[in-house]
C-alpha positions as CSV (number, residue, x, y, z in Angstrom):
1,X,-19.7,13.0,-14.5
2,X,-17.8,12.9,-11.3
3,X,-16.1,10.0,-9.7
4,X,-16.5,9.4,-6.0
5,X,-13.5,8.6,-3.8
6,X,-15.0,5.2,-3.1
7,X,-15.1,4.5,-6.8
8,X,-11.4,5.3,-6.9
9,X,-10.8,3.0,-3.9
10,X,-12.7,0.2,-5.7
11,X,-10.5,0.7,-8.8
12,X,-7.4,0.6,-6.7
13,X,-8.6,-2.5,-5.0
14,X,-9.0,-4.2,-8.4
15,X,-5.4,-3.0,-9.3
16,X,-4.0,-4.4,-6.0
17,X,-5.7,-7.7,-6.6
18,X,-4.4,-7.8,-10.2
19,X,-0.8,-7.0,-9.0
20,X,-1.0,-9.8,-6.4
21,X,-2.2,-12.3,-9.0
22,X,0.2,-11.1,-11.8
23,X,3.3,-11.2,-9.6
24,X,2.3,-14.4,-7.7
25,X,2.4,-12.5,-4.4
26,X,0.8,-13.7,-1.2
27,X,-2.8,-12.7,-1.4
28,X,-5.3,-12.3,1.4
29,X,-8.1,-9.9,2.3
30,X,-5.9,-8.6,5.1
31,X,-3.1,-7.7,2.6
32,X,-5.6,-6.0,0.3
33,X,-7.1,-4.0,3.1
34,X,-3.7,-3.0,4.5
35,X,-2.5,-1.8,1.1
36,X,-5.8,0.1,0.6
37,X,-5.3,1.7,4.0
38,X,-1.8,2.7,3.3
39,X,-2.7,4.2,0.0
40,X,-5.7,6.0,1.4
41,X,-3.7,7.7,4.0
42,X,-0.4,8.2,2.2
43,X,-1.9,9.6,-0.9
44,X,-4.2,12.0,0.9
45,X,-7.4,10.2,-0.2
46,X,-6.0,9.0,-3.5
47,X,-5.0,12.5,-4.5
48,X,-1.1,12.6,-4.6
49,X,1.4,10.4,-6.3
50,X,4.4,12.4,-5.2
51,X,5.3,13.4,-1.6
52,X,5.2,17.1,-1.0
53,X,8.7,18.0,0.1
54,X,10.0,14.5,0.2
55,X,11.2,11.6,-1.9
56,X,8.2,9.2,-1.6
57,X,6.5,8.1,-4.8
58,X,3.3,6.6,-6.0
59,X,-0.1,6.0,-4.4
60,X,1.6,4.1,-1.5
61,X,4.3,6.8,-1.1
62,X,7.2,4.4,-1.2
63,X,10.6,6.0,-0.8
64,X,13.2,5.2,-3.5
65,X,15.4,3.6,-0.8
66,X,12.5,1.2,0.1
67,X,12.0,0.4,-3.5
68,X,15.7,-0.5,-3.8
69,X,15.5,-2.6,-0.7
70,X,12.6,-4.5,-2.3
71,X,14.6,-5.0,-5.6
72,X,17.6,-6.2,-3.6
73,X,15.4,-8.6,-1.6
74,X,13.9,-10.0,-4.8
75,X,17.3,-10.4,-6.5
76,X,18.9,-11.9,-3.3
77,X,16.2,-14.4,-2.5
78,X,14.9,-15.3,-6.0
79,X,11.3,-15.0,-4.7
80,X,8.4,-13.7,-6.7
81,X,10.3,-13.8,-10.0
82,X,7.3,-12.3,-11.9
83,X,7.9,-8.9,-10.2
84,X,9.8,-6.7,-12.7
85,X,13.0,-5.4,-11.3
86,X,14.3,-3.4,-14.2
87,X,12.4,-0.1,-13.7
88,X,13.5,2.9,-11.8
89,X,11.7,4.0,-8.6
90,X,10.1,6.9,-10.6
91,X,7.9,4.4,-12.3
92,X,5.9,4.0,-9.0
93,X,4.2,7.3,-9.9
94,X,2.6,6.0,-13.1
95,X,2.5,2.2,-12.7
96,X,-0.1,1.4,-10.0
97,X,0.4,-2.4,-10.6
98,X,4.1,-2.2,-10.0
99,X,3.6,0.2,-7.0
100,X,1.1,-2.2,-5.4
101,X,3.3,-5.2,-6.1
102,X,6.4,-3.6,-4.6
103,X,4.4,-2.4,-1.5
104,X,3.3,-6.0,-1.0
105,X,6.8,-7.3,-1.4
106,X,8.0,-4.9,1.3
107,X,5.2,-6.0,3.6
108,X,6.1,-9.6,2.9
109,X,9.6,-9.0,4.2
110,X,8.3,-8.2,7.7
111,X,8.4,-11.3,9.9
112,X,5.3,-10.3,12.0
113,X,2.2,-11.7,10.3
114,X,-0.6,-9.4,9.1
115,X,-3.5,-8.9,11.5
116,X,-6.8,-10.4,10.6
117,X,-8.6,-8.6,7.8
118,X,-11.5,-7.6,10.1
119,X,-9.1,-6.1,12.7
120,X,-8.9,-2.6,11.2
121,X,-7.3,-1.2,14.3
122,X,-4.6,-3.9,14.1
123,X,-4.0,-3.2,10.4
124,X,-3.7,0.5,11.2
125,X,-1.2,-0.2,14.0
126,X,0.7,-2.4,11.6
127,X,0.8,0.3,8.9
128,X,2.1,2.8,11.4
129,X,4.7,0.5,12.8
130,X,6.0,-1.0,9.6
131,X,5.1,1.4,6.8
132,X,5.3,4.8,8.5
133,X,7.7,3.6,11.3
134,X,8.3,5.2,14.6
135,X,10.1,8.1,13.0
136,X,7.1,8.9,10.8
137,X,4.5,11.6,11.5
138,X,1.4,9.6,10.9
139,X,-0.5,7.8,13.6
140,X,-2.5,4.5,13.6
141,X,-5.6,6.6,14.0
142,X,-4.9,8.5,10.9
143,X,-4.5,5.3,8.9
144,X,-7.8,3.9,10.3
145,X,-9.6,7.2,9.6
146,X,-8.4,7.4,6.0
147,X,-9.5,3.8,5.4
148,X,-12.9,4.4,6.8
149,X,-13.4,7.7,5.1
150,X,-11.9,7.0,1.6
151,X,-12.4,3.3,1.2
152,X,-15.6,2.5,3.0
153,X,-17.2,5.9,3.1
154,X,-18.5,7.7,6.1
155,X,-21.8,5.8,6.1
156,X,-20.3,2.3,6.2
157,X,-21.2,0.2,9.2
158,X,-18.0,-0.9,10.9
159,X,-16.6,-2.4,14.1
């Protein structure tokens, strides 16, 4: 029995939603889609949990420095007290709930509001600007393509 990439995406969606609920993080369809988009692209279609030749970890490919930034933010602000802060960054590889939660914490620290959930191009541009940054090799188009291919499937009606 084989599992389709869309079934993996659905499972990850459930995990993201569970993380947002468990950790009392801001929940919206836009946040869920953005996290799915980031994971779809960064993990190479949900295939990699460690960056090839780099430090990024987990399905969202969060760098240890970003993980520490999130832990520091949580400790400094006292926000989202349900998010565990006592694990090393290496746990992002095996704990998808923690990885999704910390990815959402990071996105929460960005003052610019998330685009609308149906604005996939806007979400892709947001992912490029804030997750991948100007210095990163990815493009907004790659984030959008990964979401459409791995989350929705090639036959999904969009736009």
